[in-house]
N, C-alpha and C positions, 0 to 999 in steps of 0.2 A: 504493500500500500504506500509506503514511504517513497519508493522509487517511482511509483506511478505519479504521485503528486509532483515530485521534483521534475520528472519528465514533462509533465503538463506545464509547469511553470517555465521550464526552459523554452518549450515551444511558444508559449505565450510571449515571453520576453523577446525571443527572436523575431516573432511576427511584429511585435511592437517596434523593434529596431528597424525592420524593413519598412514598416509604415512611416516611421519618422523620417527615414532617408528618402522615401518617396515624397513625403510632404516637403522636405527641404529641396528636393530636386525639382518638383513640379510647382509647388505653391509657396516658395520661399517668401516672396514679397507679401503675399496675403497673410501668411502665418506671422511674420515679423510685424506686419502692420497691426494685426489684432493685439499682439503683445504690447506694442507701443501705445496703442489707443487705451488699452486696459491700464497700463502704468500711468499714462497721462491723466486719465480720469481719476484714478486713485490719488495721484499727487494733487490734483486740483481740489478734490473733495477734502483732503486733509488740510490744504491751505485755506479752504472756505471755512472750516471749523475754527482755525486760528483767527481768520478775519472776522468771523461772527463774534468771537470773544473780544477782540479789539474794538469792534463796532459798539458793543454793549457798554464798554468802558468809556468810550469817547463820544457817544451819541449826543447830539446837540451842538457840537463844535464843527461848523461847516468847514473851516480851513483844515482841521485835523482829518476829517473824513475824505476831503479831496486828496490830501497827502497820502492817506491810506490806499486810495484807488490807484494813484500813480505808482506807489511802491509795489502794490500787488501786481500791476502789469509788468513792471521791470523785472521782478523775481520769477513770475510764473508764465509770462508771455500770454496773459489772459486778461481780457477786458472785464471789469466788474463795476457794478453800480448797486445802490440800495434804493429800492422802490417802496413807496408807502402802500397802504391797504387798497388803494385804487389804481395802483400800477404806475403812479407818477414818480419821476426821479426826485429824490430828496435833495434838499439844499440847492434849489434852482432859483433862489431869489435874485441871482445875478443875471438871469436871462428870462424875464417875464414881463407881462404887460397887464396893467390894471385898466379896466373899462367900466365906466359908470353908465349903466343902462338907462335909457330914457324912461321917464315915469309913465306917460300915457301909452295906451295900446299894448299890444303883445299878449299872447295867449299863455305864456309860461308863468305869469304871476310874479316875475322877478324884477319888474320895473322899479327903478330907483335904487337898486342894489349895485354894489361894485364887485365885478368878477375879476379874479386873478387868473390869467391864462399863461401857462408855461409855453414860451415861444418855440421851444424845440419840437413841440408836437405838431406845429402847423407850418413851420418854415425853417430854413437853414440859417445858421449863424453867419454864413458868408453873404447872405442876402442883405446884410446891413453894412456891407462895405461901401465906402463913399462913391465908388464908381458904378453902383447899381442904379440904373435910371428907372426901374420899375417900381420899387418899393418906396424910395425916398419921398416922392411927391405926396403920397396919401397915408403914410405911416409916420405919425409923430404926435407928440403930446398936444392935446386940444383939438385934434381932428376927429371928425365923425367917421364911424366905422360900423359895418354890419357883421354879425356873426351868426353861424348856424351850427346846430349840434343836436344832442339828445339830453333828456333829463332822466337820469337813472338813480333810483333810490332818493328822489327829491334833490339831487345834486346835478348841476349842469355840467355837461361834458362837451366842450367846444370842438367841432370837427374842422371848421375852416372859417376864414374871415374874408371880407371884401369891402369895396368902397361903399356899396349900398346893397339893399336886399335884392333889387332888380339885377344888379351885377352878379350876385350869387346865383340867381336862378338861370342867368344866361351862360354861366361858366360851366362847361361840361368837363373840364380837365380834372376836377376834384369831386365829382358827384359820386360819392361812395355812401351817402347817408341812406338812400333807399336800399342799397345792397346790404348794409348793416341791419336794417329793419327786417329785410327778407330772410336773412340768415339766422339772426339771433332773437328776433321777436319785435313786436310793435311797441317800442318805447315812445313816450311823449316827445314831441319835437321841440327844439329850441330855435327860434328865429327872431332875433332882437336887433335893435339899433342902440348905439351908445357912443360915448365920447372917451377917447383915450386920455386917461389922467396921468399915467406914468409908464415909462418904458425903461427897463434896465437891461443893459447889454454887457456881457462879460468882457474882461480886459486881461491881458497878460496870459499866464499859464492857464487861467480858468477857461479860456476859449477852447482848449484841447478837449474838454469834456463833451463838447457838442460837435466836433468835427468828424467823428467816426460815424458816418451815416448808416453803415451797415449794422452796427451795434444798436444805434438808435431805432432803426427800422424794426429790429427784432424786439426791442423793448415795447414799441408801439403795438406790434402784433400780440405780444403777451398781454398788454393792457387791454386790447380789444377782447381777447378771449376771457380775461378776468372780469371785465365790466359787463360784456354782453352775453357771455357763456352761461349755461344753466346746469353744468355738471361739475362735481367736485373732483373729478379724476383728471382734470386738465390743468389749467393755470393755477388753480388755488392750492395745489399740493406740491410738495417738493418733488422734483423730477429731473431727469437727464434726457435730453432729446437731441436728435441729429438735424443738421441743416446744411444745405449745399448752395453755394453761390459762385458762379463763374468757374465751375468744375473744382472748387475747393470745398472740402468738407469741414464743418465746424461742429463742436459740441456745445450745447447750451445747458447750463446748470441753473436750476431754480430751487432755492431753499427758503421755505417759509419759517419765520422766526417771530418771536414776541420781544419787543423792546422793554426797557425798564418801566415804562408806564402801562404796559399790558397791551399796547396796540400791535396789530399785525403788520409786519414788514416782510419784504422779499429781498434776498440776495440774488441778483441776476448776473450771471457770468457767461462769457462766450470765449472759447479758445479755438484756434486754428489747428488743423491736423496736417497742414502742408509739409512740415519737416519730415514726416514719416517716409515720404517718397525719396527724399535725399538719403535718409539713413538706409533704406532698402538697397539703393544702388551701391552704397559703400559695403554692404554685407556681401555682395556678390564676389568681391575680391578675396573674402575669407571662406569661400564655399568649401574648399577641400579640407581646411582645418576643422570646420564645423562637422563634416561627415566623419572624420577620424575620431574627434572627441565624442561625438554621439555614439559611435560604435563601441568605444571603450567604456563609456558610461553604462550602456545597456548590458555589456558582458559582465561588468562588475555587479550590476543589479541582479543578473541571473545568479551569480555566485552567492550574493546576499540572500536572495530568496531561498536558495537551496540550503544554506547553512543556518539562517536565523529565523526564518518565518515558518518553515514546514514543520519543524519539530514541535514548537508550541501549539500549532494548529492541531496536530495529531493528539497531543495531550488534552487539548480542549474538547476534541471530539469524543475521546474516551470518557472524560469526566461528565460531559453533558448526557452521554448515553446512560451513565449511572444515575444521574439526576432524573432522567425520564423514567427509570425504574424505581424512583423514590429512595435511592441510596445516596445519602449526603455525607458519607463518611470520608470521602477523599476530596482534597482541595488541590488546586493548580499552583505550583511554585511560581512566584513572580520574580523574575530575574532582570527585567528591563523596565525602563520608565517611559517607553514609547507606547503607541496605540495597542500593540500586542500585550504589553504589560498591563495597561489599563483594562483591556478586555479580560485578561486573566483575573485581575483583581475584581472586576465587576461580576464575573461568573462566580467567584468565591463568595462575594457578598450576597449574590442572588441565591446561592445554595444555602448559605446560613439563614437567610431570611425565610426562604421556603421551608426549611427544616423547622424554624421557630414557629412560623404561622401554622404549619401542618400540625405540629405538636399542640399549639394553643387551640387549634380547631378541634382536635381530638378531645382535649380537655373540656372545651365548651360543649361538645356533643354529649360527653359524659355528664357534665353538670346539668345540661338541659334534660337529660333522661332522669336525673335525680330530682330536678324541679318538677318534672311532669309527674313523677311518682308522689312527690310531696303534695302537688295540687290534687291528685286523686284522693290521697289520704285526707287532705283538708276538706274536700267536698263531702267525702264519706262521713267524716266526723261531724261536720256542720249538719248534714242531713239527719244523722243519728240524734244529735243534741236538740234539734228543732222538732223532730218528730214526736218526742215524748210530750213536751208542753202543749203542742198543738192537739195531740190526741186527748190530753186531759181537758183542754178547753172545749173541744168538740163534744166530749162525753158530758161535761157539765151543762153545755148549752142544750144538748138533746134531753137531758133530764128535766131542765127548767122548762123547755118547750112543751114536753109531754105532761107537765104538772105532777110528776112523780116526786114524792118526798118534798112537798112544798114547805114543810116545816123546817127543812134544812136549806132553805133558799140562801140565807146569809153565808152558810158554810161553803156552798158551791161558788158564790161570788168571790169569797175570800180565796178559794183555791185557784180560781181563774186569775185573780189579781196577782197571786204569788207566781203563777206561771208566766204572766206577762212581764213581771219584774225580772224573772230569770232570763227570758229572751232578750229583754232590754240590756241586761248586764252582759249577756253573751255577745250581742252585737257590738256593744261598746268595747269589749275586750278584743273582738275580732278586728275592729277598725284600728285600735291602738297597735295590735301586732302587725297589721298590714303597713302602718306608718313606719314602724321600725324596720321592717323588711324591705321597704321601698328603695333603700340605698341613698335617699336624698335628705333624710333627717339628720340635723346637725345638733350634737349634744353640747349645750352651753355649760361650761365649767365654772366652779366657784370654790371658795375656801370655807370649810365649816368643821366643827368638832364632831367626829363620828360617835363619840361616847354619848353626847347630849342627844343625838338623833336616836340611837338605840334605846336609851332610857325613856325618851318621850314616847316612841312608838310602842315599846313594851307595855307602858302604862295604859295604853288604850285598850288592851286585851284583858284587863283585870276581871271584868264581869264574865267574860267568856271562859277564862281560866277557872274562875270560881264555880261556874255551872258544871264543869267537868271534873271538879275537884283536882285540878292540876296545880303543880307548884312550878314557879319560874325562878331560876337562880341567875343573877346577872353579875358578871365579873368584868368590869370595864376600867379603862384608864384614858385620860384626856389626850387625844391625838388629833391634830388638824390634818385634813386630807383635801385633795383636789378632785372634785367630782360634781355631778349635778345632784344637788341635795334632794330635790323632789323625786327624781327617778330612783335614787338609792333608797329613799324612804319606801317607795313602791316595792322595791326588791325585798326589803326587810319585812314589810307587811305580808308579801306573798310567802316568804319562807316561814314566818311565824304562823300564818293561817294554815299552811300545809302541816307544820309540826303539831299544832293544836288539833287539827282534823284527824290525824292518824295516831296520836299518842293515846294509849289506853288511860282509863280513869285512874286517879290516885298516883299517876306517874309524874315525872318532872321534865322540865325543859330548861336547858342551860344556854345562856347567851354570854359569849366570851369574846375576847380579842387576843390576837397573837401579834406582838410588835416585832417587826423585822427591820432590816437595814433601811430600805427605801420604801417599803410598803407596810401596811397593817392588814392582817387577815381577820375578818369577821366570821365567827362560827356560831351556828344555831343547831344544837343537838337535842333531839327528842328521845327519851328513854323508853324501853320496854317494847320496841318493835323493830323489825329488820326488813330489808328490801332484798329480794333475790337478785342475783347477778344479771339475769335476763331483764328484770324490771329496771335496774340501774341504768342500762343502756337506753331505755325508752322514756325515762322519767321526765326528760326535757321536751318530749314531743307534744304536739297539740292534742288536747282532749284526753290525755292519758292521766288516769287517776290511780293507777296501781292496783286496780280491782279487775279481775278477769271478767266479771259480769258488767263492768262499767256502770255500777249503780250510782244514783244521783243523791242518795240519802246523805252523803257526806257534804253536800253543798258545793258551791263554786262552779266555774265554767270549764275547767280543765285547761285553761289557757294561762294561768298565773305563772307557772314555771317557764313556759315558753316565752312569755313576755319578759320575765326576769333574765332569761338567757340572752335575749336580744339587747336589753339595756346594758348588761355587763360586757357584751361583745362590743357595743358602741363605745364603752369606756376603755376598751382594750386592756382588760385585766383578766386574771385567771379566776376560775370558779369551778365548783364541782360538788359531788355528793359521794359519800362513802359510808359503809357499815362500820360501826365501832363495836367495842366489847359490850356496850350497854344499849346501843340503839343505832340511830341514823344521824349523820352529821352533814349539814349543808354549810358551805363556806364560800366566801369570795374575798378578793384582795382589792385594796384601794391604794393609790399613790399618795405618799405623804407630801405635805407642803414643804418645799425646799427653802 
């Protein structure tokens, strides 16, 4: 099997070598061109991230931003500009015109307002040279002018300007407004007259921002798609697109960002791919060396495949076959830090986790079986406990309804009342036990003297002890413990009631404490009776009274010890029951106050 894989890898590597040589021989220019483009795009994307960071630090400073644009072009050979959320160039207050719209007339509702129009969107910066005979006569401060455009999101977007509205209608050279409406939707039209109040024209190095007309045309196309488009997959999202002009390919980068004020802005960059052709021609001189180097690299790769990759793969195959048969005893040795080593490590982790989860699942299944058995026993016990009082009530009602033994009417009502009380007590105990078993009950802890609690609770049973002629002996010492006092009192009451219930007449009950290092053990022992080993294992179960016949004469609901067990488990302390030389001992421990 090992030889087979090595042979296959060698054939695959040889085929790859031939394929690479073929690509170099047939498609060298195309291959290198793609690599160049990929590296160029990656380099520009990295530079854009740095530029974005610098922009966020210096946003608001026009001179700094223009300097950043120039430095970016010099280092990356890529034109870049920052656009606002409507696709306009930022920091263009050096090349714009302010127009005060006439108040009367106009359908746009903008009469009397002043519009600021970026001039690069409607004309070239060269048009303002002193030798241009077309613009100078009618472009100037204080002159009347007409403008045409669209109103998008209640904001005017100027498409073109002219001497007058009639001049605009007669001019067919720039009639793109209807094309825009047809392509992108029927936006409200803007057709107004106004007076030029201010014209600002760049000077010095600032002029260079507006002389690259190819770059500005791409910005205008992006702005058109941003303003008039109706999809979020185009200009509104970060993207990289291709563009070709005069047989020269360009890459256009658009990156959507949020400035420090939370407004949306766009980094718009364009780079030329023309140098790739020159580099391809230079690569032809090194064609022979490329072939030799490629062949050597592929032969070395074949050797590496045979020596370093095949053996770990075989080991992985063997281990995964064991995992498929649920055998997780073997792990893969990790000898490298490469992908093969990571894969081996991940398979080992997967094996350990599968083993852990399968083991836990088996435990959960076993626990679920035990819970199902417990539910069945609980339902059986509840049915048994409720059946007797309901039968008694039904019998009493039948007797009262038939009028039999009417002189014992009060007796039967009293009997039914006692059974109702028994059922009420049973339901209360069942709800309390369910609360403790839910797993969501949180035991609130406090500090108290356990000796005071034992003495006070024992005093409540004086009359009951006297009625059975029982004696109680209390041997206590003052110890402060950490527990829930109310619930511990409930445990003590249940233990004492159980002791009183099963202690023969004229016998005694001993309440004592055993002081240990970090805990104190509370002991309640009743004399003159024993519990069989079989009953000791079941005494904490629900509805278990230690009587094979499950008689109810002894009173209680059969849930007292089960409730006590849950209370002590929530305290995370030890508890138990055992036969002594004189009787039965119930005990539990509590943590001392530190």
